[in-house]
C-alpha positions, -999 to +999 in steps of 0.1 A: +863+855+550+837+860+522+861+843+497+865+813+520+828+809+525+822+812+488+848+785+481+833+761+506+799+766+492+812+759+456+829+727+468+796+715+485+776+722+454+801+704+432+801+673+453+763+673+454+760+676+417+785+649+407+773+623+432+745+603+415+735+586+447+729+619+464+707+631+436+674+649+440+644+628+452+629+609+424+660+606+403+681+575+397+718+569+401+742+567+372+740+530+359+778+532+352+785+531+389+771+496+392+791+464+384+766+455+357+732+464+343+714+436+361+726+448+395+714+483+385+679+470+377+679+450+410+688+483+428+658+500+414+635+471+424+649+470+459+646+507+464+610+506+453+603+478+477+621+496+505+597+525+503+568+501+510+583+487+543+565+501+573+586+485+601+622+474+603+631+468+640+667+457+632+675+485+608+681+460+579+671+485+552+697+510+563+722+488+545+703+490+513+722+519+499+749+524+473+757+508+439+767+474+454+733+456+460+752+423+465+764+438+498+730+446+511+719+427+541+697+398+531+707+398+494+732+373+478+746+373+443+756+346+419+761+346+381+731+331+363+736+303+339+728+324+309+755+350+318+783+334+338+803+366+341+774+388+353+767+383+390+734+395+402+708+389+429+702+352+430+688+347+465+671+367+492+671+356+529+650+377+551+646+351+578+639+366+612+641+402+600+605+410+612+600+434+583+565+447+576+552+452+541+517+450+526+527+431+495+556+413+478+542+421+444+566+442+423+595+429+443+604+392+441+585+388+408+607+415+392+640+400+403+642+379+371+674+360+381+661+350+416+663+314+425+656+314+463+634+335+485+633+329+523+612+352+545+604+332+576+592+353+605+583+386+590+550+405+587+544+402+550+508+399+537+489+402+505+487+378+476+518+359+465+528+374+431+530+355+399+565+340+398+562+321+366+586+345+349+615+335+372+631+308+352+657+298+378+634+299+408+632+267+429+628+275+466+603+297+486+598+300+523+569+323+534+564+307+568+553+326+599+539+356+581+504+370+579+493+358+545+457+347+544+429+336+521+427+305+499+457+284+489+481+305+468+476+291+433+503+314+419+528+289+432+514+260+411+530+269+377+565+268+393+577+236+376+612+237+391+600+243+427+617+218+451+610+236+485+577+251+496+570+263+531+539+283+539+534+271+575+522+295+603+500+317+581+463+322+577+455+301+547+421+284+548+397+262+528+409+234+506+444+224+495+447+228+458+452+192+446+479+202+421+504+212+448+511+174+453+520+172+416+549+196+420+584+181+420+589+191+457+613+175+481+599+195+510+563+206+515+554+223+548+517+233+552+513+230+589+496+255+612+472+271+588+434+268+587+429+243+559+396+225+567+386+203+538+395+166+529+429+157+517+429+151+479+438+117+464+467+135+446+486+134+479+498+100+468+516+116+438+539+139+458+576+131+455+582+150+488+604+134+514+592+157+542+555+165+544+538+184+573+500+188+573+497+191+611+477+216+631+451+224+605+415+213+603+417+186+576+387+163+575+379+129+560+402+099+558+439+097+550+439+089+513+447+054+504+469+067+476+496+075+503+510+040+496+522+054+463+548+076+480+567+045+494+599+053+474+603+089+486+584+097+518+606+098+549+586+119+574+549+128+574+528+146+601+490+145+601+486+152+638+461+177+653+435+177+625+400+164+623+408+134+601+384+105+604+377+071+589+399+039+591+436+036+588+443+025+553+465-006+551+485+012+523+503+031+551+522-002+556+539+003+522+559+033+535+590+012+540+614+042+540+594+063+564+611+071+597+582+093+611+545+087+608+523+108+631+485+109+629+480+116+665+450+136+679+424+131+651+392+111+650+406+081+632+389+048+642+391+011+638+419-014+644+455-009+633+461-029+601+488-056+603+505-040+574+520-015+598+544-043+607+561-035+574+573-001+585+608-014+589+625+020+592+599+038+613+613+054+645+584+075+656+548+061+652+522+082+668+485+072+668+476+087+702+444+106+708+422+089+683+392+065+684+412+033+676+401+000+691+407-038+690+441-054+696+475-037+692+490-061+666+521-081+677+537-073+644+537-036+652+553-040+686+579-062+671+592-032+652+607-021+686+626-054+687+634-063+651+631-028+636+640+007+645+609+018+664+618+040+693+584+055+701+550+038+697+524+063+710+489+047+714+476+065+744+441+080+745+424+054+724+402+024+731+424-006+726+413-037+745+442-061+741+479-064+732+500-087+711+526-109+728+556-087+721+536-056+733+532-073+767+569-081+768+578-044+761+555-033+789+568-059+814+603-047+808+593-011+812+603-002+777+601+035+768+591+024+733+554+019+739+527+041+756+492+026+760+479+047+788+442+057+788+429+027+768+406-001+778+432-028+784+423-050+813+451-056+838+471-025+830+473+007+852+464+041+840+435+029+818+401+046+811+374+039+837+352+009+828+322+031+824+339+053+799+350+022+779+314+008+780+300+040+767+323+040+737+317+004+728+279+003+734+267+038+728+292+057+707+284+056+670+314+040+652+323+036+616+329+000+606+365-008+598+375-043+588+403-060+606+430-060+579+454-089+583+470-084+549+507-079+552+524-065+520+559-076+530+578-106+545+579-105+582+600-126+606+581-154+623+564-142+655+543-158+683+506-157+681+488-126+694+480-127+731+454-108+751+472-114+784+508-109+795+530-140+791+540-156+824+576-162+814+599-145+790+606-167+761+634-173+735+649-149+711+624-120+717+634-119+754+671-118+746+666-090+721+645-070+745+672-073+772+698-062+746+676-032+737+670-024+773+708-022+779+714+003+750+726+037+761+698+063+761+719+085+738+709+063+709+672+072+713+661+101+691+640+130+703+615+149+683+640+177+678+661+153+657+635+151+629+630+177+602+592+177+603+589+180+641+612+210+640+587+227+617+561+227+645+580+253+665+570+289+657+597+316+661+587+351+672+574+373+645+557+404+658+577+433+671 
């Protein structure tokens, strides 16, 4: 019996000593057990980061063991360009893991072959580390975490960055103007606490999708926005504290499908240049301080263009263009002018409320801009009252539009930028 016990004890000791991954605390495994040296170095970095994690509700880190880091949950390997036969950690996807860690420093900045880092809906905090040493890095998603402070300037040297998402955090103050100089295709900054004017460099962004919504931005929309006409597809300014007049340069955004500046303090008339938004499908200016007449050329976008939703409710418009009246007469879903000051329409503001705005409310002067930077189809003159009879081609087109199946009408969930306004759960 004693010999059997001694034999079992010897076997146990032998296994313990020869297994590097069961080594004593503080020691490292044998590098020869790993597919290559880069994966061994990645292992060391991951294990160091693992020790800083304070919550892991889904047990993700339990998979971070052994000499095959490419099989760890959340880690993905590819061979880098400088070593096509040496696969290593190229991307990290922690989306929805709800991990908690006080900092990312010493982790992503040390994975030198990393190209993509996605960490939506976790509980990471602290400063964003300097990633300038990651020569292949081009995509970062830190949305829906608990980062705070001023804009993370450590992201600005990343010349290859094409995707930047820091929405649903606690960043505040001013946007660094240089973020709009990065070669980004996607820039999501919504749902933070930025509260300064937008810089003129906004007009230099190559981003196709830009979300600035649900912050506290002040001042006017920069006129430089017209310079993004070749690239900008969707832009959200809604729910800020923007003021001033609508720049006519917005009408140059001929490729844009979404323009949303609802629920700000923007005032003045709508420039006629908005009639050049030939591809716009969602145009939201609701909840501002706009007044004057809704231009006929804008409403014609619902007939001759692709406009599906023109939201103008909660302003102080007093009249409508001819085509606008036709849309309303035919109960088109394309236009919403409730809670304005338009005589003869239901669901308008009380007369006393309109009078207070026009006679007592201090207003910034905004010129009526009739300049149109494109060729428009001929249209009837603007009218402040509904036409008595439907006329000509416009009526036939409206009837055709009215008969289209509702499945052709997009909802907000069909657009990239509107999807970014939904916050997934983060806290445990």
